[in-house]
C-alpha positions as a Markdown table, in Angstrom:
| # | Residue | x | y | z |
|---|---|---|---|---|
| 1 | Unk | 71.6 | -26.9 | 166.0 |
| 2 | Unk | 70.8 | -27.4 | 162.3 |
| 3 | Unk | 67.4 | -29.0 | 162.2 |
| 4 | Unk | 64.2 | -30.0 | 164.1 |
| 5 | Unk | 65.8 | -33.4 | 164.9 |
| 6 | Unk | 68.3 | -31.4 | 167.1 |
| 7 | Unk | 65.4 | -29.6 | 168.7 |
| 8 | Unk | 63.6 | -32.8 | 169.4 |
| 9 | Unk | 66.7 | -34.5 | 170.7 |
| 10 | Unk | 67.4 | -31.8 | 173.2 |
| 11 | Unk | 63.8 | -31.5 | 174.3 |
| 12 | Unk | 63.3 | -35.3 | 174.7 |
| 13 | Unk | 66.5 | -35.8 | 176.6 |
| 14 | Unk | 66.1 | -32.8 | 179.0 |
| 15 | Unk | 62.6 | -33.9 | 179.8 |
| 16 | Unk | 63.9 | -37.3 | 181.0 |
| 17 | Unk | 65.6 | -35.5 | 183.9 |
| 18 | Unk | 63.4 | -35.6 | 187.0 |
| 19 | Unk | 64.3 | -32.0 | 188.0 |
| 20 | Unk | 63.2 | -30.5 | 184.6 |
| 21 | Unk | 59.5 | -29.8 | 184.1 |
| 22 | Unk | 59.4 | -27.8 | 180.8 |
| 23 | Unk | 61.6 | -27.3 | 177.8 |
| 24 | Unk | 61.3 | -24.8 | 174.9 |
| 25 | Unk | 64.0 | -25.2 | 172.3 |
| 26 | Unk | 64.1 | -22.6 | 169.5 |
| 27 | Unk | 66.0 | -23.5 | 166.3 |
| 28 | Unk | 65.6 | -20.0 | 165.0 |
| 29 | Unk | 67.1 | -18.4 | 168.2 |
| 30 | Unk | 69.5 | -21.2 | 168.8 |
| 31 | Unk | 68.5 | -21.4 | 172.4 |
| 32 | Unk | 66.7 | -23.4 | 175.0 |
| 33 | Unk | 64.5 | -22.2 | 177.9 |
| 34 | Unk | 64.3 | -24.8 | 180.6 |
| 35 | Unk | 62.1 | -24.8 | 183.7 |
| 36 | Unk | 63.8 | -26.7 | 186.5 |
| 37 | Unk | 64.0 | -27.1 | 190.2 |
| 38 | Unk | 66.7 | -25.6 | 192.4 |
| 39 | Unk | 68.5 | -29.0 | 192.3 |
| 40 | Unk | 69.9 | -28.0 | 188.9 |
| 41 | Unk | 71.7 | -24.9 | 187.8 |
| 42 | Unk | 72.3 | -23.5 | 184.3 |
| 43 | Unk | 75.8 | -25.1 | 184.0 |
| 44 | Unk | 74.4 | -28.6 | 184.7 |
| 45 | Unk | 71.7 | -28.1 | 182.1 |
| 46 | Unk | 74.3 | -26.9 | 179.6 |
| 47 | Unk | 76.4 | -30.0 | 180.3 |
| 48 | Unk | 73.4 | -32.3 | 179.7 |
| 49 | Unk | 73.0 | -30.7 | 176.2 |
| 50 | Unk | 76.8 | -30.8 | 175.5 |
| 51 | Unk | 76.8 | -34.5 | 176.2 |
| 52 | Unk | 74.1 | -35.0 | 173.5 |
| 53 | Unk | 76.3 | -33.7 | 170.7 |
| 54 | Unk | 80.0 | -32.7 | 171.0 |
| 55 | Unk | 79.7 | -30.5 | 167.9 |
| 56 | Unk | 77.3 | -28.1 | 169.6 |
| 57 | Unk | 78.7 | -25.1 | 171.3 |
| 58 | Unk | 76.6 | -24.7 | 174.4 |
| 59 | Unk | 77.0 | -21.6 | 176.6 |
| 60 | Unk | 75.0 | -20.3 | 179.5 |
| 61 | Unk | 73.6 | -16.9 | 178.7 |
| 62 | Unk | 74.5 | -14.5 | 181.5 |
| 63 | Unk | 71.8 | -12.5 | 183.1 |
| 64 | Unk | 69.2 | -14.8 | 181.7 |
| 65 | Unk | 66.7 | -16.3 | 184.1 |
| 66 | Unk | 63.3 | -17.7 | 184.5 |
| 67 | Unk | 61.3 | -17.2 | 187.7 |
| 68 | Unk | 58.3 | -19.1 | 189.0 |
| 69 | Unk | 56.0 | -17.0 | 191.2 |
| 70 | Unk | 53.0 | -18.4 | 193.1 |
| 71 | Unk | 50.0 | -16.1 | 193.0 |
| 72 | Unk | 47.2 | -17.1 | 195.2 |
| 73 | Unk | 43.7 | -15.5 | 195.0 |
| 74 | Unk | 43.3 | -15.2 | 191.2 |
| 75 | Unk | 39.7 | -15.9 | 190.4 |
| 76 | Unk | 39.2 | -15.3 | 186.6 |
| 77 | Unk | 40.9 | -14.6 | 183.3 |
| 78 | Unk | 40.8 | -10.8 | 184.0 |
| 79 | Unk | 43.4 | -11.5 | 186.8 |
| 80 | Unk | 45.5 | -13.5 | 184.3 |
| 81 | Unk | 45.3 | -10.8 | 181.7 |
| 82 | Unk | 46.1 | -8.0 | 184.1 |
| 83 | Unk | 49.2 | -9.8 | 185.5 |
| 84 | Unk | 50.4 | -10.7 | 182.0 |
| 85 | Unk | 49.9 | -7.2 | 180.6 |
| 86 | Unk | 51.6 | -5.5 | 183.5 |
| 87 | Unk | 54.6 | -7.9 | 183.6 |
| 88 | Unk | 55.1 | -7.6 | 179.8 |
| 89 | Unk | 55.1 | -3.8 | 180.2 |
| 90 | Unk | 58.5 | -4.2 | 182.0 |
| 91 | Unk | 61.3 | -3.9 | 179.4 |
| 92 | Unk | 63.3 | -6.6 | 181.2 |
| 93 | Unk | 60.6 | -9.3 | 180.9 |
| 94 | Unk | 60.3 | -11.0 | 177.5 |
| 95 | Unk | 57.9 | -13.8 | 178.2 |
| 96 | Unk | 55.1 | -14.5 | 180.7 |
| 97 | Unk | 52.9 | -17.5 | 181.3 |
| 98 | Unk | 50.2 | -17.1 | 183.9 |
| 99 | Unk | 48.1 | -20.1 | 184.8 |
| 100 | Unk | 44.8 | -19.7 | 186.6 |
| 101 | Unk | 44.7 | -23.4 | 187.3 |
| 102 | Unk | 48.1 | -23.7 | 188.9 |
| 103 | Unk | 48.2 | -20.3 | 190.6 |
């Protein structure tokens, strides 16, 4: 990827897929983080991106994953902050998004 047009192209086209709900493309890191259902796997997502531009070298990053966990019973932002702080304390977790609304 060379510019923000590439980022926008990947984001727009991945979000067209019914099994993809969220896309974060980083030009700086040359990566895409995709939230999807189990109907897709990382290889299929890589193939969608490859089909957008044959010049891009697209690889699935081994041991990279994103997990969606349902947490029922959260009542306030203290719960959100507590979960976020404790998960980020784990050296293997690089990003956390806790939603009080979606639990």
